[in-house]
Every structure is written in C-alpha cells, then in structure tokens.
C-alpha positions in Angstrom: 8.5 -21.9 28.8 8.1 -21.8 25.1 10.5 -23.2 22.6 11.3 -20.3 20.1 13.5 -22.4 17.9 10.8 -24.8 16.9 9.5 -24.4 13.4 6.5 -25.8 11.5 7.0 -27.2 8.0 4.5 -26.0 5.4 3.7 -28.7 2.9 2.5 -27.3 -0.4 1.4 -29.6 -3.2 3.3 -29.0 -6.5 0.1 -28.1 -8.4 -0.8 -25.4 -5.9 2.8 -24.1 -5.9 2.8 -23.9 -9.7 -0.5 -22.0 -9.6 1.0 -19.5 -7.1 4.1 -19.0 -9.1 2.2 -18.5 -12.4 -0.2 -16.0 -10.7 2.7 -14.1 -9.1 4.6 -14.0 -12.4 1.5 -12.8 -14.2 0.9 -10.0 -11.7 4.6 -9.0 -11.8 4.6 -8.8 -15.6 1.3 -6.8 -15.5 2.8 -4.3 -13.1 6.0 -4.1 -15.2 3.9 -3.3 -18.3 1.8 -0.6 -16.7 4.7 1.1 -14.9 7.5 0.5 -17.4 6.0 0.1 -20.9 2.5 1.7 -21.2 3.0 5.2 -22.5 -0.3 6.0 -24.1 1.0 6.0 -27.7 1.2 2.2 -27.8 -1.1 1.4 -24.9 -3.5 -1.5 -24.8 -6.1 1.1 -24.1 -5.5 3.2 -27.2 -4.3 6.7 -26.8 -5.8 7.0 -23.3 -3.2 8.5 -21.0 -4.9 7.8 -17.6 -2.8 4.8 -16.8 0.4 6.6 -17.7 -0.5 9.6 -15.6 -1.5 7.4 -12.7 1.9 5.7 -12.6 4.0 8.7 -13.8 5.9 9.4 -10.6 6.6 5.7 -10.1 8.1 5.5 -13.6 10.6 8.2 -12.8 11.3 6.9 -9.3 12.1 3.4 -10.8 14.2 4.9 -13.6 11.9 4.5 -16.6 12.0 7.4 -19.0 8.7 8.6 -20.3 9.2 12.0 -21.9 
C-alpha cells in the first residue's frame, strides 16, 4: 500500500533560484513586449510588421489595441 500523502522536499540553492527567477522575468517581459508593445512603427526591428502580424490575434484576445 502506498502512502499518497508523503511529499518530497525540493532543495534549491538561492543562486539557482535567482537565476530561474531572472530568466523567467526576462522571458515574461520579452513576451509582453512582442505581444503588447511592438507595433512596427516603433519596433526594435524597424518598420518590419512580421512580429506584429504574427501576434495580432493574441493582441486583441488579451485586450491590447493595435489599430
């Protein structure tokens, strides 16, 4: 018979936890920029609209206006 209430503690060093948090925050801000901010006119890629068109439906679904 197995004990379903038993849990295992995960020990994560602070340095590794900080690395995961910084990496996750960076990816979240990157996703926010591409979905919520990048509109082609002031894009980091110049006036290229490929990124904007790729995430266009996600922008509207999440409530970001774009036109």
